[in-house]
C-alpha positions as CSV (number, residue, x, y, z in Angstrom):
1,M,-43.9,31.4,-57.2
2,K,-44.1,27.5,-56.5
3,T,-41.8,25.1,-58.4
4,V,-42.0,21.5,-58.2
5,I,-38.8,19.6,-59.6
6,I,-39.0,16.1,-60.6
7,F,-35.4,14.4,-60.3
8,D,-34.6,11.1,-61.9
9,H,-31.0,9.8,-61.3
10,P,-30.0,6.7,-59.5
11,Y,-27.4,8.6,-57.4
12,T,-30.1,10.8,-56.1
13,A,-29.9,14.7,-55.6
14,T,-27.1,13.9,-53.1
15,A,-24.6,13.4,-56.2
16,S,-23.7,17.1,-56.8
17,D,-20.2,16.8,-55.4
18,N,-17.4,15.2,-57.3
19,V,-17.1,12.1,-55.7
20,P,-15.8,9.1,-57.9
21,H,-18.5,6.3,-58.9
22,H,-21.1,8.7,-57.2
23,R,-21.2,11.9,-58.9
24,S,-23.6,13.3,-61.4
25,F,-23.5,16.6,-63.6
26,L,-27.3,16.5,-63.5
27,A,-27.4,16.7,-59.6
28,A,-24.7,19.6,-59.9
29,L,-27.3,21.2,-62.4
30,L,-30.0,20.6,-59.7
31,K,-27.7,22.3,-56.9
32,S,-27.5,25.1,-59.3
33,V,-31.1,25.3,-60.0
34,L,-32.1,25.2,-56.2
35,A,-29.8,28.0,-55.4
36,R,-31.3,30.1,-58.3
37,L,-34.8,29.3,-57.2
38,K,-34.1,29.9,-53.5
39,Q,-32.5,33.6,-54.6
40,A,-35.6,34.2,-56.7
41,G,-37.7,33.7,-53.7
42,D,-39.6,30.5,-55.1
43,T,-41.3,27.8,-53.0
44,I,-39.5,24.7,-54.1
45,D,-40.9,21.3,-53.8
46,L,-38.4,18.3,-54.7
47,M,-39.7,15.1,-55.9
48,D,-36.3,13.0,-56.0
49,L,-37.7,9.7,-57.4
50,H,-34.9,7.3,-56.5
51,A,-34.7,8.8,-53.0
52,D,-38.4,8.5,-52.5
53,H,-38.4,4.7,-53.7
54,F,-41.1,5.4,-56.3
55,N,-42.1,2.5,-58.2
56,P,-42.6,3.1,-61.9
57,V,-44.0,-0.2,-62.7
58,M,-47.7,-0.3,-63.6
59,S,-49.0,-3.6,-62.1
60,A,-52.6,-4.8,-62.8
61,A,-54.1,-3.5,-59.8
62,D,-52.5,-0.1,-60.6
63,L,-53.9,-0.3,-64.0
64,T,-57.2,-0.8,-62.7
65,N,-57.1,2.2,-60.5
66,W,-55.8,4.2,-63.5
67,R,-58.8,3.4,-65.8
68,R,-61.0,4.1,-62.9
69,G,-59.5,7.8,-62.6
70,L,-58.0,6.8,-59.2
71,P,-54.4,7.4,-57.9
72,T,-52.6,4.0,-58.2
73,D,-51.1,4.3,-54.4
74,P,-50.9,6.9,-51.7
75,Q,-47.6,8.1,-53.0
76,V,-49.0,8.9,-56.5
77,A,-52.0,10.5,-54.9
78,D,-49.3,12.9,-52.9
79,Y,-47.5,13.8,-56.1
80,Q,-50.8,14.5,-57.8
81,Q,-51.8,17.2,-55.2
82,R,-48.3,18.7,-55.1
83,L,-48.0,19.0,-59.1
84,L,-51.5,20.7,-59.1
85,A,-50.3,23.5,-56.8
86,A,-47.5,24.2,-59.1
87,D,-46.6,27.2,-61.2
88,R,-43.7,25.6,-62.7
89,I,-42.5,21.9,-63.1
90,I,-39.3,20.9,-64.0
91,F,-38.4,17.5,-65.0
92,M,-34.7,16.8,-64.9
93,F,-33.1,13.3,-66.1
94,P,-30.6,11.7,-67.9
95,V,-31.3,10.7,-71.5
96,W,-30.6,7.0,-72.0
97,W,-31.2,5.3,-75.5
98,E,-32.4,8.7,-76.7
99,V,-35.4,8.7,-74.2
100,M,-36.0,9.3,-70.5
101,P,-35.3,6.7,-68.2
102,A,-37.9,4.0,-66.9
103,M,-38.4,6.2,-63.7
104,T,-39.4,9.1,-65.4
105,K,-41.7,7.3,-68.0
106,G,-43.3,5.4,-64.9
107,F,-43.9,9.0,-63.3
108,L,-45.9,10.1,-66.4
109,D,-47.8,6.7,-66.7
110,K,-48.9,6.7,-63.3
111,V,-49.1,10.4,-62.0
112,Y,-50.1,12.2,-65.0
113,A,-53.0,10.2,-65.1
114,K,-56.5,10.7,-66.7
115,G,-59.2,11.6,-64.2
116,Q,-56.6,13.0,-61.9
117,L,-54.4,15.7,-63.9
118,Y,-56.4,15.6,-67.0
119,D,-59.9,14.8,-68.1
120,A,-59.9,11.8,-70.6
121,K,-62.8,13.0,-72.7
122,S,-61.7,16.5,-73.5
123,M,-58.2,16.0,-72.9
124,R,-57.9,19.2,-71.2
125,T,-55.4,19.5,-68.1
126,K,-56.7,19.9,-64.6
127,F,-54.0,22.4,-63.8
128,S,-55.8,25.5,-62.8
129,K,-52.3,27.6,-62.9
130,Q,-51.4,26.4,-66.4
131,P,-47.9,25.7,-65.2
132,K,-44.7,26.3,-67.2
133,I,-43.0,22.8,-68.0
134,E,-39.3,22.8,-68.3
135,I,-37.3,19.8,-69.0
136,I,-33.5,19.6,-68.2
137,T,-31.4,16.6,-69.5
138,T,-28.1,15.5,-70.1
139,M,-26.9,13.0,-72.6
140,S,-23.8,11.4,-74.4
141,T,-25.3,11.9,-77.9
142,P,-24.0,15.2,-79.6
143,N,-27.0,17.7,-79.9
144,W,-26.6,17.8,-83.7
145,A,-26.9,14.0,-84.1
146,Y,-29.7,13.9,-81.4
147,R,-31.8,16.2,-83.6
148,L,-30.8,15.5,-87.1
149,L,-30.2,11.7,-87.0
150,F,-32.9,10.6,-84.2
151,G,-35.5,13.3,-84.7
152,A,-35.2,14.7,-81.1
153,P,-37.8,12.0,-79.9
154,L,-38.0,13.6,-76.3
155,A,-39.7,16.8,-77.9
156,K,-42.1,14.5,-79.7
157,L,-43.0,12.3,-76.4
158,L,-43.1,15.1,-74.0
159,F,-44.1,18.3,-75.8
160,R,-46.4,16.9,-78.6
161,G,-47.3,13.4,-77.1
162,T,-47.8,14.7,-73.3
163,F,-48.1,18.2,-72.8
164,L,-49.3,19.8,-75.8
165,K,-52.2,17.0,-76.1
166,T,-53.4,17.9,-72.6
167,R,-53.1,21.7,-73.3
168,L,-50.1,22.7,-71.4
169,W,-48.6,25.1,-73.9
170,Q,-45.6,26.5,-72.1
171,F,-42.9,24.2,-72.6
172,K,-39.0,24.7,-72.5
173,W,-36.2,22.0,-72.9
174,Q,-32.6,22.6,-72.0
175,N,-30.1,19.6,-72.9
176,F,-26.4,19.3,-71.9
177,A,-24.8,16.9,-74.4
178,Q,-21.5,15.0,-74.1
179,I,-20.7,16.6,-70.6
180,E,-18.2,13.5,-69.9
181,K,-16.0,15.0,-72.8
182,K,-15.8,18.3,-71.1
183,S,-13.0,19.6,-69.0
184,L,-13.6,20.6,-65.3
185,A,-13.4,24.3,-66.4
186,E,-16.0,23.8,-68.9
187,R,-18.5,22.1,-66.8
188,E,-17.8,24.9,-64.0
189,A,-18.7,27.6,-66.6
190,I,-21.9,25.5,-67.7
191,L,-22.9,25.6,-64.1
192,R,-22.1,29.3,-63.7
193,N,-23.8,30.4,-66.7
194,F,-26.9,28.3,-66.6
195,K,-30.4,30.0,-66.5
196,L,-33.8,28.8,-66.2
């Protein structure tokens, strides 16, 4: 199975060690995910957006290409081809202000583009493999508040508004809330017991 991981954190995938002011529980989760996928024999393709210096901003020239069904730049074209080969796509990012960071939103805007990854008229995906879509997030907001008070905006934006709309049916979301309030032992237990 080929798994493509889109990882979005300013500290990059290198922040899995417990180094003050350059650590990320999300990067530690990524390290755990990579180990599990390797053990399962998957082929892994990591798109580390910050390490790749991906530009999430849609310029006027980018929008012109997007409207014509063309990639906005060579990096986007490369990402699109890599995604088309995937059996599973995993997005990993922190939740900021109840949604994804700008880098992930820009990735969706520029890479998951009409004419490239879905047909604009039928709204059908161009993925021949019907990949499983998995989202792994971290956030400070308690899970109950995110779902009950805020209405789980990510589920609406990603599942309903993006993937279901383009007929990608297999969607799974795992969220890890209030990690900063957990002890080291609790965080280590999460990493040990985490399952894809």
